[in-house]
N, C-alpha and C positions, 0 to 999 in steps of 0.2 A: 429481408424480406419479415418481417415479425412472425412470430408464433399465430397468436389471433388470427393474422391476414393468408397466409397458409392453409390455416384450418377453414377458412371464410372460401377460403378458392378450390379446397377438396370437395368440399360440402355441395359447395355450387356444382363443378363441372360432375361428379356425383349421379346429383339431383338433373341435373339440365341431361345428363349421357343416359340415366336409366327411366324417366319418367315418359312415356309415349309421344311418340314423336311420329312424323311421314316416313321416318329409315326402320324405327324401331318394329312400329306398326307393320309395315310392306315384308318385314322378315317374318313376323310371327304367322300372319297369314298366309306366306310365302310357302313354310315350311310345314303350315298344317293343311295345306290343299295339294302341296307337291313332295314336301319333303327336302331331306339333306340333298341327294343326289338330285334331284329335276333341277331344286333352287341355288345351289353354291353358285352358280356363275352370277345367278341376282345379290348376290352373298358377298363374294367380290367386287363386286360392282358399289356396292354401298361402301363396302371399307374403301377402297382406292379412292370414292368422290369423298367419301370421311375426310383421308391427309391429303388431298388434293385442297380442298374448301381451307382445310387449318392453315396450310401453310399460306397460303393464298390470302388470310387475314393475316398473318404476318408481316409480310410483304406489304399490305395494305397499310397496317398502322404502321409498322418502320419507316414507309416512304411520306405519312401525315406526322408522324411526328418531329421528324428532319426537316421537314418544309412550313409547319404550319403547328407549332407546340400548342396556342390556346384549346386548337379544338379538340383537344384529347381532355380539357373539362368539361365540355360540352357532349364528351361521347360518353366520358363517367356518368354523365345525368341519366342521358341518353338509355346508359347500360343499366343504371339501379331503375329509371322508370320498365323499361323493356321485362329486367326481373320480379318484380312489382304485376304488369303484364300476366308473365308467365306462374306466378304463386297466386293470382285469380282465376287463370285458365286450368291449370291443376286443380285448387279446390272445389270448381263448378264441374270438371269434364264427368262424363261417363265412359263404363267401358265399349266402345265398336265395334262391333262385330261380322262388317263388314269384308268379303274378298277380295281381294284383287282379280280384275279380268282377263288382263293379260300375262301370255305365258313366261315366264321368268327368264332373264336375261340379264349377264353384267351391263349394258348400256340403261335399262332402266332402272336397275341398282344407284349408277355412278349419275345419271342424269336428274335422279331423283335428288342424290345430296346436294349438286349443281345449282340449284333451285329451292334448296331446303331454307328457307330464310333462320328458321328456327336455328341451324347450327352454323348460317354467319354470324349470327348476333350475339350464340354463346363463343365463337370464337374470339370477336371482336370486344365484347364486354369482359370477358375474362382478362385479355390481354390489358386493355385500359383502366379498368375499376380495380387489377391484382397485381398486376406485372408492373405494369409502363413507370407507376413511380416507382420503382427499386430498380430495373433494370430498362434500357432501352436497347442492347446491340441484336442485330438482326437474326445472330445465330442462338442467343437465348432466348428472345422472340420464339425464333421458331422450334425452339426447344423445347418450351412451355407448348405450345399449340400440336409438337408430336405426342406429347403426354395425352393433352385432351384428346385428341384424334385416336389414341390406342383406348383411353378409356370408353370412347363412345363406342369404338370398333369390341371390344370386352362387353358393353352394355346388349350392343345387337346381338352378340354370340349367348348372353344368355340370350335374351327374345328368343332366338331361334331354339337354343337345345331346353330350356325348360320354360318354354311358350306353351302349354299345354296346362300344368301346373302354377305355371305363374296366372295364366290368364283366367284361371277357375279361383284361383286364390285372391287375386285382382275384382273379377266380379260379385265374388260373397260379401268384400270388405271394402271398394273402393272409397266409399266415402271418410272411412276412418284416414286411409293410406293417402289422400289426395291432400285431407286438411294438414297432416302431419307433414308432410311434400311442402306446402305451401306456407306453412308455420318458420320451416327451413329454408326456405327460397327467401323471407320475408328478412330472418336473421342475417341473411348474407346483402340484403341492400341497406341494413342498419351496418355491418359492418365495413360497405362499400364508402357509407357518406361521412362517416364516421373517423376515416382514416386520414 
């Protein structure tokens, strides 16, 4: 794996992990409404779900690579399209201050991640676009997915602990922040397709 590909992989993972998504928004709103103590079971559900989904993505990709190699090219282009869609969504998104209506629990956080298409596509596009051209063993696929899950969990912790400050800054400057993130995602698409 070359330096440019690794750089693009890291940027893609960081932007995907730290941009607003269902898990990060739920964690932020739960922290704002319930605090750490009442919300921690939900946060642990989000983290556990993240690791579970990323492990599942590695198993899916490993099985597909060993059964149907040509589908990897299709998934790479599908991943590039998804990243472009994500860049568009990030560029046009606005802050949303709606709060969660349910009491926080482990299972709400865990199930949210199981149905969170963003992190499934995140894990699959990361592997097919940045890892599979260089590594195909199940151990290394799981290793990269656990890195993704750890960074995703760190991002959620950031939204939890710095949510109030980050939310105010994001609301004030969301247009500029979103445009920069969208441009970085488009750079990742270029690196993905030009490798």
